[in-house]
N, C-alpha and C positions, 0 to 999 in steps of 0.2 A: 505437366501436372494436370490432374483431372479437376474439373469444376462440376459440381452437382447440377442437376437439371430440374427446373421447376415444373410441376405438374398440378393436376387438380388437387384441392385440399383433402379430398377423401383418401387419396393415395398417402399423403403425409399422415393422416389420422390412422390409417391401417398400419403403417410402419411403426408409428409410436405405440399403438396397442400391441403389436407384435413384440416390440422390445420389452414393454412392461410385463406382458404375459410370460415371456421367456426368462424373466428375472435378470435381464441385462440392465443392471442398475449399479449405483455407486457401492452399495453394500457388497454385492457379489464381486465387483471388480476389486475392492480392497481385500476381501477374503482370499481371493485367488491370485493376488499379486505375487510374483516369484520371489522378490526380496525388496528391501527398502531402497537400495541404490538404483536398481534397474527393475522397476515393478512389472513392466510389460515388454520384455525383450522378444525379438523375433524367434520363431521356431528354428532349430538347427537345420531341419530339412525343408523348411518352408511350408509344411503341411499341417493343417489342423488335425489332431488325432481322431481316428475313426470312432473312438469310444466317447467322444465329447457329447455332453447334453446341449440343449438349445442355447443356454447362456454361454457355455464354453465355446460353441461355434461362433457366436457373435463377438465374444471377447477375442477369440483367436483370429478373426478376420479384421475387426476394426481397431483393436489395440495391439495385436502382435503381427499384423500384416501377413497372416497365413492364408493359404488356399484351402478351401473346404471342397471336398469332392461333391459333385452334383448329387450323387446318391445319398450321401450323408446329409447334406443341406436339406434336400427335399423330403427325406425321411423324417427329420426332426422338426423342420420348420414349414414345409409345404411348398408346392410349386407356386402358389399365389404369392407367397412372401418373396420368392426369387424374382417373380415378374415385377412386383412393386419396387424392390430395391434396384432392379435393372432400369426400370422406368425413371427413377430419381437419379440414376447415375451414381449410386452409392457403391455398387459392385459391378464387376464385369466378368464375363466368361473368358477364361484364358486357355481353354483346351483341356486343362486338368480339373476344372471345376470352377468355383466362384471365388473371386478375390476382391477385397475392398479397394476402392479408389481413394478413399479419404479415411481419416481417423475420426472416430466418434467416441467421445469420453463422457460416460454418465457421471455427473457430479452436481451436487446441490439440487437434486430432483429434476435435472435438465439433461438433454443430450446436446453436447457441444461439438461442432465440426471443426476440424483443422486438417492440415496436410498430414499425410502419413509420416511417422517419426520413428527413428531408430534410437531408442533411449540408451543403448549401449555405446553410442558414438559420442556421448558427452553433450554439453550444452549447445554446440554448433557443429552438427554433422557436416561432412564435406558435401560439396556440390549442391548446396541449397540454392534455390531460385531467389532472385532479389525480392520478389513479392510473396515469399512463402508465408502461409498462415500458421502462426506459431501455436503450439499446444497450450491449453489453458491450465495445465496442472504441473508445470515444472516448479521447482522450489521458489524462485524469485517471484513468479506470478502468484503463487499461493500466498506468499507474504504480502504482496500488494493487495490481494483480495481481502486479507484479514484486516486491513486498515480502513476499508470502505464501509461506513455505517449502512446497514440495510433497513433502517427504519423508514416508514413511508414518506414519500414526498410527491409533489405534483409532477415535476418535470426533472428527469434525470438524464445526464449526458455522460457517455464515456468517450473521451478523445483518444486517438491512437488505438482504436478499439480492437484491431486484430480480429480474433474470433468473436468478439463482442460479449465475452463471458460475464463481465460485471453488469452491463446493461441488460443482458438476458436475465441475470439473477434479480435485478431490480424490477424488471417487468413482471417477473413471477411473484416477487415477495413484497411489493409495496408501492412501486411508482405508478402513478396514474398513467403516465406514458414514459417510455425510455427510448433514448436514441443512442446509436453507436456510429461514430464518424471515424473513417480511416482514409488515408491518402490513396490506397490501392483498391482497384476494382475487385480483386479476388477476395480480400478480407471483407469488403462490403457485401459481396455475393454470399460468402460463407455465413456471415452473421444473419443476413436476411433469411437464408435457408434454414438455419438453426431455429429462428423464431417460428417459422411455419411448421417445422418438425415438432416443436414443443407446443403448438397450438396457441401461440401468443399473438393477439391482435392489437396489443398496446406497445408495439415495438417498431422502430423505424431505423433502418440502416442507411447512412448517407456517405457518399464518396466525395472527398475533397480535402484540401490542405487546411489543417488546424480547424477553425470554426466556420469555414466557408459554407458548408451545407446548412448552417443554422437558419439563414434567411431572416434574420431579425429576432429570432426567438431568444428568450432568456431562460435560464435553468436554475433550479433550486440547489442542485448538487451536481458537481462535475468531478469525474475521476479520470486521471490520465496516468498511464504508464509509458512514458515516451522512450524512444531510443536514446540512451544516455552514455554509450560507450565512446570515450575519446578515440578518434581515429585519424590517421595521417591521410588516408584516402578512403573513398566510399567502399563499404562492404555490402551489408544488407539493409534494406529499408527499415526493418524492425530493430536494427542493431546500432547503426551509426548515429551519434549525436554531435557530429562536427568535431573540429580539432580540440575543443575544450569539453565536449560532452554535454554542453548546456544549450546547444543551438535550438533543439526542438522544445525543450522546457521553456526557454526564454520566449519563444514565439507564442506559446500558450498563455504565459503570464502577461505579456504585453497587450494582448487583446482581450484580457479577462473582463475589463469594464464593459465590453459590448454584450457579453453573454451570461454573466453571473448576476442573478437577481439579488436585490437587497435582502440581507439575512442569509444568503446562500453561502455554501462552502465549496472550495476547490481542493481536491486531494491529489497529490502527485508523488509517486515513488520515483526517485531520480538520483542522479549523481551530480553533486555540485562541488564547488571548491572554495576554499579560503585563499585570498590573494593579498599581496602587500597593501595594507591600508584599505582592504575591501573584503570583509567577511561575507560569506554567502548570503546571509540575511539582508545585508546592506544592499547588495546588488539586486536582490529580488525587489526591494523597494524601488530601486532605480528603474527596473523594468516596468513597474507600474506607472511610472511617469507622473503626469499631472494629476492622476487619479489616486495617488498613493494614500491620501488622507481619507479615502473611502474604505480602506482595507486593513484588516489585521493580518499579521504574518507570524506563523509558528513553524519552526524547523526542529524536527525530531531526528537527531543524528543517530543512525543505527551503528555506523562504523566509520572510523577515520583511517585513511590510507595515505601513506607517504607516496609521492610521485614515483619513486623508484620501485616501491612495492607494487604499485599498479602495473608498471611496465613488466616486471618479472612475472606477475600473474598472467598478463596478456601473452607473454612468451610461452608460458606453460600451457596455455589453452589454445595456442595456435592463432591468436589474434594479432601477433606482432612477430617480427623477425629480428634476430640478433643484430644484423647490420643496421637496423633502424634506431638502435638505442641512442646514438649521438643526436639524431634528428629529434627524438622525443625530448632529450635533455634541452636542446635549444628552444623547442616549443614551450615547454613548461617554464623555462627561464624568461622567455619573452612575455608570457602571460602572468609572470610573477606568482605562480601557484605555490602555496605553502603545502597544502595537503588537500586531498579529495574527501568528500563527505557523502557516504551512502545514506540517503535521507528520505524521510517522508515530509513533504512540505504541505502545510494547510494554509490556505488564504481564505479569509472570511470577509464578506462584504457587510459592513455595519448596516443595521436596519433603522438606527435612530442617530440623532446628533449626540456624539460622545467622542472622547479621545480614542484613537486607535492604538493598538499595542503591537510590539514585536517581541517575540520570546523564542529562545533557543535552549534546547536541552539535549544532553548526551545520554542516550539510553544506557541503562545498566542491566544487570541480570534479571531484574523484575520489571523492566519498562517495555511496554508494548502498546497495542492499539487502545486498550482501556485507559491506560495512563495518559496517553495523548488526548483522548476525549475529555478526561477529567481536567487536564491542563487547559484546554480550550474553554471549557465551561468556567473554570475559576478565573482565568484571565479576562474573560468577557464580563464576569461579575465585577472584577476590579476596575475595568474600564468604565463601567456604568456607575461606579461608586459603591464600594463594598462596606463603607463605614457602618451603615445601619445593620447590615447582616452581621458584622463582627460584634457590634455592641449588644445586639439583641439575642445572639446565639451563644450556646455553651461551647466552651473551647477546651481542648486537651492537647497535650504534647504529642507530636508524632513519635515514631521510633527513632528518637534523637539521642546522639552521644555527644558528650562535651570533651573536647581535646584541649589540654592545657600545655603550653610551651613556656618553659622557664629559661631565663638567661642569667648570666652572672652580672651583678650590679653592686658596686662598692663592696666587693669581697664576699657576697653571699647570693644565693639563688633568689631571683625575683621573677614574678609573673610577667611574661612578655606578650603572650597572645592567648586568646580564648577562641576556639572555633567549635561551632555546632556542625555535626555531620549526620546525614541520613543516606540510606540506600534506596528508599522507596518513597514516592513514586518514581523519582529520578535520583541518582547519586548527586549529592549537593553538599557544599560546605559554606559556612557563613561566619565571618569574623564578628564576634559580638563584644559589647562592652559588659561590665559587671551587671548592669541592670538586666540585659538580655539573658545572661547566664542565670541570674536569680529568678527571673520570671518563668522560664520554660517549665521547670519541674512543678511550679505551682498550678499549672493548667491541668486539672484532673478531670475535667468534664462536668464538674459540679456547679460552675459559675459561668455566667455570661461575660462577654467582653466588658460591658459596663460595670458589672460587679467586680471583676478583676481590677479594673481601673480605679474604682472607688476604694478597694482594699489596699492598693499600693499607696494611695494618698493617705489613708488612715495610718498606715505603717510608717509614713514619713519617707518612703523610698523615693517617691517623686513629689514634686511640689504641686500645690493646688492650682497653680496658674497654667499648668500644661493642658493643652486642648485635647479633649477626649477623641475627637475625630482624627486628629493627627496621630494619636496613639493607635487608633483603629487602622489607619492606613499602613502604619509600620507592621502591625500584626498581619494585615492582608498580604504583605510581601513575604512574611514568614510562612503563611499558608501556602503561597505559590511554591516556595522552596521545599515544602513537605515537613517543615519543623513544627507547625501547628496545624491542628485539624479542627474544622468548624462543623458543628452539628448540622446535619442535613446537606453538607457539601463534602463528604468524606471521599478520599481517593479509593479506588478499588482495592480489594485485598490482594497482596502480592502473589504473582504467579510467575514461575520461572520462564524466561523468554528463550525460545529456540533460536539457534544461530542460523544464518542464511548466507548464501553467496552474494557477491556484489551485484 
């Protein structure tokens, strides 16, 4: 596999200008994608069509692995462009013309390098090198990207960086400085090369295991998309997460106290598991060790998979063999795995003295990155003490339904159970007493929590000896569940969530 060559910065600048002037950009790439499933398949004859314009030539070479004749390339792009791309090792002359040595994907206003990729071969094309640099635009990676906030911060780190796409985005969009760490030298080289190609001088690529390149630095935001596929034996560095899929995730969490600054957040797209007497969020807390009381933990579950479902999916994708099924069964039994959780885990280091929280939600059709950010915001408010917010703010009911269950008692129907249900921001149910069922529809947005409390006392629904702050704490829990909405702390408007692969 090829590795690009560093040269003088003016060569990088000329190539970037060439790409921009040729309209080799994200908009053009999306417009000319062949279809949704295989947006950039290779040409059937391997040749870039002779009637291609400048953008078509660059797309044909860097996204569809085609060969452009020297005459076509130099007619549309110029001999100087060929010299610059050859100097950087981005193309080579193969006797029939010029062919790309790497994949370059325009996205998010950047040019991101990775290894050449045949999108028609599925998620894991055959004969991949162990240290292949994975494309930044496959569905799972795009989902991972969608959960990383891009608001400004001082120091941003992407672990298991691969192409470095998130750190490059943050360097462009708001980080004072961004780092990308990866265990392989090729990924480190590719990420550093992409930074120079994009003219970013606030980016550093570091090579080493987990946080080894940090050298004592702490970061305000860390994003990690670790290898998380359970394997019986090693496959690819970017793919294998150990026998339980949690090996690399666990290492990043265990050392988090060394690198995450107070007030900072760690975002991780991973596969975890619930086990006998040990749900995933409990084991995350155990990984934090003696530092657990410094960190909040949130688990946003995207999908739940039974172990056998995972094995069958692995068989269909060529990740496992039929004769390995008994061994998989023994492994999952020994680990006491109930089911796997495709998740986004967020760990937040508290910035002040307060209780920490652990929260887990299962995503529904309207639960995505915005809902996760809202949940983190509100749970942090609760941990700080949300009583004053509740009492001083106007309250209204969420999009809540009441489900009544009746049973037979002494020869007639009797109310047995009352449950509140919501779909957004997360699907949730709450068994309530008559007071809760009475209270929710009275929250119309016209009264503050204190006014609601006083009104219930006047109506004789509750006694005057009930503590207002205790009442507010209960409402705070209902807010977390989506049953009550607080003025100024509203969840985002619902937006249907797209499905994704594991």
